Steps between C-alpha positions, in 0.01 A plus 500: 500500500808409697571520880394831664775754577573474873498838659573630851345848596693741713281782646142456595379856475199637297622410160565132593130428489484573133794287415385212706142522353660478143712192606187331635345517160799438288614131466839634380591611845533330838553714813705284728533731799474855610729709738492835665694683774160511681451126553132563619433656171670213311289248704176679424589524126586135485178404666297699260664341190565146627883520475789475758632790702877490564797727582695634206810283550267196510325623181817542312619151591179319388568205256384566154447864542551686162397853540477748791224759467622808684206707628693698758528876503752653237770556770512119564503385138867481468566307822219244427605463143864447580410237759287313258761505229750382752294190542474437125139639468379717222325812639210710394477836674202724541548838346725683501766247424720645794503824678782622282668407163826427689326243717317346197839457315645307802197275487525431137885452514449241786224327310710476189794352694265254671326406166158594616235732374346834613170627410313811609163660519274636368347223308188683437652584158447138411111522508267560204490884563865605421572202285187573273625862483837388388362266240312800364813723486713232338224433234524864399153592621614857593801526266833587637478592880620858566382586852323367810360620832512311824307631805468363853326747732434393854454668832742249666483150626461591868126527431459140465822315599534429884879517489596747227843601648715335220306696231660811638840358576799474260397247234150624513297807368269496197774447248664197648167363618278553206738593240604137432150420370494782257864496384500115461186539273668792316817287441267223354315745281769738385832338585786579746562859635814693391464821690294694738431847660312543835347715766434368842337658813413409858219740615438330840744380761256269659193284410225382726384134493131481417403169633590195698659465850726800436239734373585858568888425530716723293765349273813705387536548133862460382453491135356699205124446476423675172719416195468618140731382225568502126604155393675443161477150354751331267207481247493875476171529692489746805282432807369772741495331844319617813517296825336669802397426862385876511226486240171375660334414160533528132286426183821448299542147335768300671682447165457653147704414212494734188623400163524664158173323389306474827473495882462218746360494848670236714335371823650550853836325497436410867233269378525186272193574290297798363369642190756601227363772269627624173419815303634476141546828314164591359316234692325472832605339838450127488577224758731224392429140613773335698763363262800433719590433864413279785122468544387505860839592623595607853824591699733214447442476122867559460577177684248310299682623204822372634329159579404478129846575375730228369755550787241596769716819564417727197217756573372784296489680838870528456768646719636677198178693461471563879853614526470752209176630648671546830790675333255725312325599823828573678610708202180709506564579858861593441387707206262686715762564758741629229241682289647329196431251227680182589561170286389179650807260529318180449275348235313171476349251255131518473350162574300324228121567480287270698258299278136510616519226763294394795687506833355141554291538812451185700135372483470525884630844527 
């Protein structure tokens, strides 16, 4: 194993703990510093994880820094990414890649001009759950895929998140927040999206924070909070997608793939692992053993993937997929506004399957 990938983290919010925990157990990664607009929060995060806390300009200027992991809110992704690229750093953005496709194109164009790479979450798709399901589809276990359902039903993140404002601001909502997990998995399983139809609603103008120091405070809702879409894939398969912050619970499976010769149950794409179950025509449901994906993966697996690539810049959590997913989501919302079927302008290459591989946890982790 070569030298670890040197990474600086921008944004020390809730999700940063998951990334920093993965990095602590992965010898492929070295977190060299963290930064946040709230210096006290950066200091506290640095103390918990034994790293340095610095201001953003100092982080970007660190010697040997290779990648910037941008964990800021979607509205800040473009600004942070462009600053990183201007310093010659590759950048990995939390999902969505940017708040808009237009912003994402500016980031990718700047990165191409600077000769650096861009990656984007979610990397949950690289775990054994989705990758084992993909291996099953590619092996012909269910025949030619013809349809899928994708369901995310939640009452809203204000029930658990102490600062849920950005979930209900432009760049948020259930589609842009949770849709990347489902659509990225569907792209890996069924290929790129060619056209969509959609319906989007916003039943409530405000949400009430349920816990934390702001408990009881109302947050304005400026985006659709219930979205239903029909998604056409280049493979010919059609997905029925439901993303909602207005449905408190559901017994629907997160992802089901139906083929001419069988059906497949795919685990929650917001998780790295989970049972993959197959029902071949005339048979019974059976659970497949893990056959592909990173074993024991956590947030940051996409950066581990980059660290293990020949150029330390290529990751299966690719900007091409992230941009296509963002474009698909924007097109769904436009289609909902127009009441029409719209073609998705972009496409992407589907990254290669991840062989069944340990994430290589450090012995002391």
